[in-house]
KOLMAR-513631 format. One record per residue (C-alpha): residue number from 0; residue in three letters; x, y, z. Coordinates in steps of 0.2 Angstrom, whole numbers. Layout:
atom seq NUM, type Ala, c1 X, c2 Y, c3 Z;
...
//
This chain:
atom seq 0, type Unk, c1 0, c2 -2, c3 -1;
atom seq 1, type Unk, c1 14, c2 13, c3 -6;
atom seq 2, type Unk, c1 6, c2 29, c3 -9;
atom seq 3, type Unk, c1 21, c2 38, c3 -10;
atom seq 4, type Unk, c1 28, c2 46, c3 -27;
atom seq 5, type Unk, c1 27, c2 64, c3 -30;
atom seq 6, type Unk, c1 31, c2 70, c3 -45;
atom seq 7, type Unk, c1 23, c2 81, c3 -63;
atom seq 8, type Unk, c1 14, c2 66, c3 -71;
atom seq 9, type Unk, c1 13, c2 68, c3 -94;
atom seq 10, type Unk, c1 -4, c2 62, c3 -95;
atom seq 11, type Unk, c1 -12, c2 72, c3 -81;
atom seq 12, type Unk, c1 0, c2 90, c3 -84;
atom seq 13, type Unk, c1 2, c2 92, c3 -67;
atom seq 14, type Unk, c1 12, c2 89, c3 -53;
atom seq 15, type Unk, c1 4, c2 76, c3 -40;
atom seq 16, type Unk, c1 10, c2 74, c3 -22;
atom seq 17, type Unk, c1 7, c2 55, c3 -22;
atom seq 18, type Unk, c1 0, c2 41, c3 -33;
atom seq 19, type Unk, c1 -16, c2 41, c3 -27;
atom seq 20, type Unk, c1 -19, c2 57, c3 -29;
atom seq 21, type Unk, c1 -14, c2 56, c3 -47;
atom seq 22, type Unk, c1 -24, c2 43, c3 -50;
atom seq 23, type Unk, c1 -37, c2 53, c3 -39;
atom seq 24, type Unk, c1 -39, c2 64, c3 -52;
atom seq 25, type Unk, c1 -35, c2 49, c3 -66;
atom seq 26, type Unk, c1 -55, c2 41, c3 -59;
atom seq 27, type Unk, c1 -61, c2 57, c3 -59;
atom seq 28, type Unk, c1 -58, c2 60, c3 -77;
atom seq 29, type Unk, c1 -67, c2 42, c3 -81;
atom seq 30, type Unk, c1 -79, c2 48, c3 -73;
atom seq 31, type Unk, c1 -80, c2 65, c3 -80;
atom seq 32, type Unk, c1 -79, c2 73, c3 -62;
atom seq 33, type Unk, c1 -73, c2 90, c3 -64;
atom seq 34, type Unk, c1 -59, c2 95, c3 -50;
atom seq 35, type Unk, c1 -45, c2 105, c3 -42;
atom seq 36, type Unk, c1 -30, c2 100, c3 -37;
atom seq 37, type Unk, c1 -25, c2 109, c3 -21;
atom seq 38, type Unk, c1 -38, c2 124, c3 -25;
atom seq 39, type Unk, c1 -36, c2 133, c3 -9;
atom seq 40, type Unk, c1 -23, c2 134, c3 6;
atom seq 41, type Unk, c1 -33, c2 138, c3 23;
atom seq 42, type Unk, c1 -23, c2 149, c3 36;
atom seq 43, type Unk, c1 -27, c2 148, c3 53;
atom seq 44, type Unk, c1 -23, c2 165, c3 59;
atom seq 45, type Unk, c1 -24, c2 163, c3 75;
atom seq 46, type Unk, c1 -11, c2 152, c3 77;
atom seq 47, type Unk, c1 8, c2 157, c3 77;
atom seq 48, type Unk, c1 20, c2 140, c3 79;
atom seq 49, type Unk, c1 15, c2 124, c3 73;
atom seq 50, type Unk, c1 2, c2 119, c3 57;
atom seq 51, type Unk, c1 -4, c2 136, c3 51;
atom seq 52, type Unk, c1 -8, c2 129, c3 33;
atom seq 53, type Unk, c1 -20, c2 117, c3 28;
atom seq 54, type Unk, c1 -24, c2 111, c3 10;
atom seq 55, type Unk, c1 -37, c2 101, c3 5;
atom seq 56, type Unk, c1 -33, c2 88, c3 -9;
atom seq 57, type Unk, c1 -45, c2 91, c3 -22;
atom seq 58, type Unk, c1 -62, c2 101, c3 -26;
atom seq 59, type Unk, c1 -77, c2 94, c3 -32;
atom seq 60, type Unk, c1 -86, c2 109, c3 -39;
atom seq 61, type Unk, c1 -100, c2 103, c3 -46;
atom seq 62, type Unk, c1 -101, c2 95, c3 -29;
atom seq 63, type Unk, c1 -96, c2 108, c3 -18;
atom seq 64, type Unk, c1 -84, c2 95, c3 -7;
atom seq 65, type Unk, c1 -68, c2 93, c3 -4;
atom seq 66, type Unk, c1 -57, c2 79, c3 -5;
atom seq 67, type Unk, c1 -44, c2 72, c3 8;
atom seq 68, type Unk, c1 -35, c2 57, c3 0;
atom seq 69, type Unk, c1 -26, c2 47, c3 15;
atom seq 70, type Unk, c1 -15, c2 31, c3 17;
atom seq 71, type Unk, c1 -9, c2 35, c3 34;
atom seq 72, type Unk, c1 -9, c2 53, c3 48;
atom seq 73, type Unk, c1 7, c2 57, c3 55;
atom seq 74, type Unk, c1 3, c2 69, c3 68;
atom seq 75, type Unk, c1 6, c2 86, c3 60;
atom seq 76, type Unk, c1 -8, c2 81, c3 47;
atom seq 77, type Unk, c1 -20, c2 76, c3 64;
atom seq 78, type Unk, c1 -18, c2 94, c3 69;
atom seq 79, type Unk, c1 -20, c2 103, c3 51;
atom seq 80, type Unk, c1 -38, c2 97, c3 52;
atom seq 81, type Unk, c1 -44, c2 99, c3 70;
atom seq 82, type Unk, c1 -38, c2 118, c3 66;
atom seq 83, type Unk, c1 -46, c2 116, c3 52;
atom seq 84, type Unk, c1 -62, c2 108, c3 58;
atom seq 85, type Unk, c1 -59, c2 124, c3 73;
atom seq 86, type Unk, c1 -57, c2 136, c3 60;
atom seq 87, type Unk, c1 -68, c2 133, c3 46;
atom seq 88, type Unk, c1 -84, c2 124, c3 51;
atom seq 89, type Unk, c1 -90, c2 126, c3 37;
atom seq 90, type Unk, c1 -79, c2 122, c3 27;
atom seq 91, type Unk, c1 -75, c2 106, c3 34;
atom seq 92, type Unk, c1 -92, c2 98, c3 34;
atom seq 93, type Unk, c1 -89, c2 94, c3 16;
atom seq 94, type Unk, c1 -73, c2 89, c3 18;
atom seq 95, type Unk, c1 -74, c2 71, c3 10;
atom seq 96, type Unk, c1 -61, c2 57, c3 15;
atom seq 97, type Unk, c1 -53, c2 45, c3 6;
atom seq 98, type Unk, c1 -45, c2 31, c3 14;
atom seq 99, type Unk, c1 -36, c2 15, c3 8;
atom seq 100, type Unk, c1 -50, c2 4, c3 12;
atom seq 101, type Unk, c1 -64, c2 10, c3 22;
atom seq 102, type Unk, c1 -69, c2 -8, c3 31;
atom seq 103, type Unk, c1 -51, c2 -16, c3 33;
atom seq 104, type Unk, c1 -48, c2 -22, c3 51;
atom seq 105, type Unk, c1 -29, c2 -18, c3 53;
atom seq 106, type Unk, c1 -21, c2 -9, c3 66;
atom seq 107, type Unk, c1 -18, c2 7, c3 54;
atom seq 108, type Unk, c1 -32, c2 7, c3 48;
atom seq 109, type Unk, c1 -41, c2 4, c3 65;
atom seq 110, type Unk, c1 -32, c2 22, c3 70;
atom seq 111, type Unk, c1 -39, c2 32, c3 52;
atom seq 112, type Unk, c1 -56, c2 24, c3 59;
atom seq 113, type Unk, c1 -55, c2 31, c3 75;
atom seq 114, type Unk, c1 -46, c2 47, c3 73;
atom seq 115, type Unk, c1 -62, c2 52, c3 59;
atom seq 116, type Unk, c1 -74, c2 45, c3 68;
atom seq 117, type Unk, c1 -71, c2 50, c3 87;
atom seq 118, type Unk, c1 -60, c2 64, c3 88;
atom seq 119, type Unk, c1 -66, c2 74, c3 71;
atom seq 120, type Unk, c1 -84, c2 68, c3 73;
atom seq 121, type Unk, c1 -88, c2 61, c3 55;
atom seq 122, type Unk, c1 -100, c2 48, c3 55;
atom seq 123, type Unk, c1 -93, c2 30, c3 50;
atom seq 124, type Unk, c1 -111, c2 28, c3 39;
atom seq 125, type Unk, c1 -110, c2 43, c3 28;
atom seq 126, type Unk, c1 -103, c2 46, c3 12;
atom seq 127, type Unk, c1 -88, c2 57, c3 21;
atom seq 128, type Unk, c1 -77, c2 41, c3 22;
atom seq 129, type Unk, c1 -74, c2 34, c3 5;
atom seq 130, type Unk, c1 -65, c2 17, c3 1;
atom seq 131, type Unk, c1 -48, c2 18, c3 -11;
atom seq 132, type Unk, c1 -51, c2 3, c3 -14;
atom seq 133, type Unk, c1 -64, c2 0, c3 -22;
atom seq 134, type Unk, c1 -61, c2 13, c3 -34;
atom seq 135, type Unk, c1 -43, c2 1, c3 -38;
atom seq 136, type Unk, c1 -57, c2 -12, c3 -44;
atom seq 137, type Unk, c1 -58, c2 -1, c3 -60;
atom seq 138, type Unk, c1 -39, c2 6, c3 -63;
atom seq 139, type Unk, c1 -35, c2 -9, c3 -78;
atom seq 140, type Unk, c1 -50, c2 2, c3 -85;
atom seq 141, type Unk, c1 -39, c2 17, c3 -84;
atom seq 142, type Unk, c1 -26, c2 25, c3 -91;
atom seq 143, type Unk, c1 -10, c2 29, c3 -82;
atom seq 144, type Unk, c1 -13, c2 19, c3 -70;
atom seq 145, type Unk, c1 -3, c2 19, c3 -57;
//
């Protein structure tokens, strides 16, 4: 489940921080969903040190939704998301997450779900938590999939 490997993707004509993000862009193109990569940077004005900014991975303008692709949460990622919820509550309500496998019982996946559900208060049964594994099923149909 290696998601790293940032770099420029010729087929998408832009840089992505990970192959999962690049693959999500390919998937959105495949299903004809308009997307903007790293659309906006939110600043936490009152914060003087540590994580002072948050930039969602995607914005889907026709749905008015932000998408965050996550394979794991580093401590600074958690801080950014907690602050985003506190400083931008209306925008946070528009934030959806894509994790590798929502239903996996692995320890690392359990930590991700616990953070999303317990700490961020997202209902597990909503569409706000999606499965990369489900999208990956289309990989053979999508040109350039990594």
